[in-house]
C-alpha positions in Angstrom: 45.5 -44.5 50.6 42.3 -42.7 49.8 41.8 -40.3 46.9 39.0 -37.8 46.6 37.0 -36.7 43.6 36.8 -33.0 42.9 33.8 -31.3 41.3 32.8 -28.0 39.8 29.1 -27.4 39.3 28.1 -27.0 35.7 26.7 -23.6 34.8 23.3 -24.0 33.0 22.5 -21.3 30.5 18.8 -20.5 30.3 17.1 -21.5 27.1 16.3 -18.5 25.0 12.7 -18.1 23.8 11.6 -16.1 20.8 8.2 -15.0 19.5 6.8 -15.6 16.1 4.4 -12.8 15.2 1.8 -12.9 12.4 1.1 -9.9 10.2 -2.2 -11.0 8.7 -2.6 -8.0 6.3 -6.3 -7.6 6.9 -7.1 -11.2 7.7 -8.4 -12.6 11.0 -5.9 -12.2 13.8 -3.5 -14.9 15.0 -1.8 -14.8 18.4 1.9 -14.8 18.6 3.7 -18.1 19.1 6.6 -18.3 21.6 9.0 -21.2 21.3 12.6 -22.2 22.3 15.5 -20.9 20.2 16.1 -23.2 17.3 12.6 -24.5 17.1 11.4 -25.2 13.6 7.7 -24.2 13.2 5.5 -25.7 10.6 3.4 -22.8 9.3 0.7 -25.0 7.8 -0.8 -25.1 11.4 -1.5 -21.4 11.1 -4.3 -20.1 8.9 -6.2 -16.8 8.6 -9.2 -15.7 6.5 -10.2 -12.5 4.8 -13.5 -11.9 3.1 -13.3 -11.7 -0.6 -9.7 -13.0 -0.8 -7.9 -16.3 -1.1 -5.0 -16.9 1.3 -1.7 -17.6 -0.7 0.5 -18.5 2.2 3.1 -16.9 4.6 6.0 -14.8 3.5 9.2 -13.8 5.3 9.2 -10.2 4.0 6.7 -7.4 4.0 6.8 -7.1 0.2 5.7 -10.8 -0.1 8.5 -11.9 -2.3 9.9 -14.9 -0.2 7.2 -17.5 0.4 7.9 -19.9 3.3 6.3 -23.0 4.7 8.3 -23.3 7.9 10.7 -21.1 9.9 13.5 -21.7 12.5 13.4 -19.3 15.4 16.7 -17.6 16.0 15.2 -14.2 17.0 11.8 -12.5 17.4 10.3 -12.8 13.9 7.3 -11.5 12.0 5.9 -13.3 9.0 3.3 -11.8 6.5 0.1 -13.2 5.0 -0.4 -13.0 1.3 -3.7 -12.7 -0.5 -5.3 -12.8 -3.9 -8.6 -11.1 -4.4 -11.3 -13.7 -5.4 -12.5 -13.3 -8.9 -16.2 -13.2 -9.5 -17.6 -14.7 -12.7 -20.0 -12.4 -14.6 -23.4 -14.1 -14.9 -25.1 -11.1 -16.5 -25.6 -10.8 -20.2 -26.3 -7.1 -20.0 -23.1 -6.3 -18.1 -20.3 -5.5 -20.6 -16.7 -5.7 -19.6 -15.9 -2.3 -21.1 -18.6 -0.5 -19.1 -17.5 1.9 -16.4 -19.5 0.0 -13.8 -18.4 -3.5 -14.6 -16.0 -4.0 -11.6 -18.4 -2.2 -9.3 -21.3 -4.4 -10.1 -19.3 -7.6 -9.6 -17.9 -6.3 -6.4 -21.4 -5.4 -5.1 -22.8 -8.7 -6.1 -19.9 -10.6 -4.6 -20.3 -8.7 -1.3 -24.0 -9.3 -1.1 -24.8 -5.6 -1.4 -27.1 -6.2 -4.3 -28.0 -8.9 -6.9 -29.4 -9.2 -10.4 -32.9 -8.6 -11.5 -32.7 -12.2 -12.6 -30.1 -14.9 -12.7 -28.7 -13.5 -16.0 -29.6 -9.8 -16.1 -28.6 -6.9 -13.9 -30.4 -4.0 -15.7 -27.6 -1.5 -15.1 -29.5 1.3 -16.7 -32.6 1.0 -14.5 -33.2 3.7 -11.9 -32.9 3.1 -8.1 -35.5 3.9 -5.5 -35.0 5.4 -2.1 -35.6 2.0 -0.5 -33.0 0.4 -2.7 -30.3 3.0 -2.2 -30.5 3.0 1.6 -30.4 -0.8 1.5 -27.3 -0.8 -0.7 -25.6 1.6 1.6 -26.7 -0.3 4.7 -25.4 -3.6 3.4 -22.1 -2.0 2.3 -21.5 -0.9 5.8 -22.1 -4.3 7.3 -25.9 -4.3 7.8 -25.8 -2.6 11.2 -28.9 -3.3 13.4 -30.9 -0.1 14.3 -30.8 0.6 18.0 -34.5 1.2 18.0 -37.4 -0.7 16.4 -39.6 2.3 16.4 -41.0 2.9 12.9 -42.8 6.2 12.2 -43.5 5.4 8.5 -46.8 4.0 7.4 -45.3 2.9 4.0 -42.3 1.0 5.5 -43.6 -2.5 6.3 -41.8 -4.8 8.8 -41.4 -7.6 6.1 -39.9 -5.2 3.5 -36.3 -5.8 2.4 -35.5 -2.2 3.3 -37.1 -2.1 6.7 -33.9 -2.2 8.9 -32.0 -0.1 6.3 -34.5 2.7 6.5 -34.7 2.7 10.3 -30.9 2.7 10.4 -30.5 5.5 7.8 -33.0 7.8 9.6 -31.5 7.0 13.0 -28.1 8.0 11.7 -29.2 11.2 10.0 -28.4 9.8 6.5 -31.9 10.6 5.3 -35.4 11.2 6.7 -39.0 10.8 5.5 -40.7 12.9 2.9 -43.0 13.8 5.8 -43.5 12.7 9.4 -45.3 9.4 8.5 -44.0 8.5 5.0 -40.6 7.5 3.7 -41.8 6.9 0.1 -39.4 4.0 -0.5 -40.5 3.5 -4.1 -39.6 7.1 -5.2 -36.7 7.3 -7.6 -33.5 8.8 -6.3 -31.5 11.5 -8.0 -27.7 12.0 -8.3 -28.1 14.7 -5.6 -29.8 12.2 -3.2 -27.2 9.6 -3.8 -24.1 11.8 -3.1 -25.8 13.3 -0.1 -26.6 9.9 1.4 -23.0 8.8 0.8 -21.6 12.1 2.3 -23.8 11.8 5.4 -22.9 8.1 5.9 -19.2 9.1 5.8 -19.8 11.5 8.7 -20.3 14.7 6.7 -16.6 15.3 6.2 -15.5 18.9 6.0 -14.6 20.3 2.6 -11.8 22.7 1.9 -12.9 26.3 1.3 -10.5 26.3 -1.6 -12.6 23.8 -3.5 -14.8 25.5 -6.0 -17.0 23.6 -8.6 -18.4 25.6 -11.4 -21.5 23.5 -12.1 -24.1 25.8 -13.5 -26.9 23.6 -12.1 -25.5 23.3 -8.6 -27.6 25.5 -6.3 -25.4 27.0 -3.7 -26.3 26.2 0.0 -28.7 23.5 -1.1 -28.9 20.3 0.9 -26.6 18.6 -1.6 -24.0 21.3 -2.4 -21.4 20.2 0.2 -22.0 16.6 -0.7 -21.4 17.3 -4.4 -18.2 19.3 -3.7 -17.0 16.4 -1.4 
């Protein structure tokens, strides 16, 4: 007698794959990771960076209340980066903590926008020049390189700290020279100059016609009037 084996082919279910996405909250981007269902991912392998901040780790929720070091994929999942702003020590003996400009000075120094007059003094009550102001603004916007190296100003030298800043500012209609061949970089700037440079650097945003400012010393239709209102 011969007996015969019977067979049914096993059905093979495809292995599910899920994506782990990284919301870096302003940090450097990280590409999504795709792994098989049930894979446990060690999050220490994934890091991101953000200027001026310390990375505190990954969180499972957008409000950053549940910190995690690993995650098991059971569905497409997004995790969130947490940050603490770096603290900058105050090296300046003339910068008082209760001054209105305290945080601004430390921020600007920390970002490389400006520095002290010496290692221990900032001289916050000193005036700024045209060369200094355009340089502060240029650095705050990432020190963009001027598209042209053409310099029409006799008093803006190639080796000056404000050289690229002046060319960039003129090129972008943020300011211009005091005449066709002079920028006068050492001239003090006024409050009107400052707000006008800021307004122009922001793209000359429109102001609402409903806004009225009753400053008795604000000359209507002056070069600075819209900037002051803005």
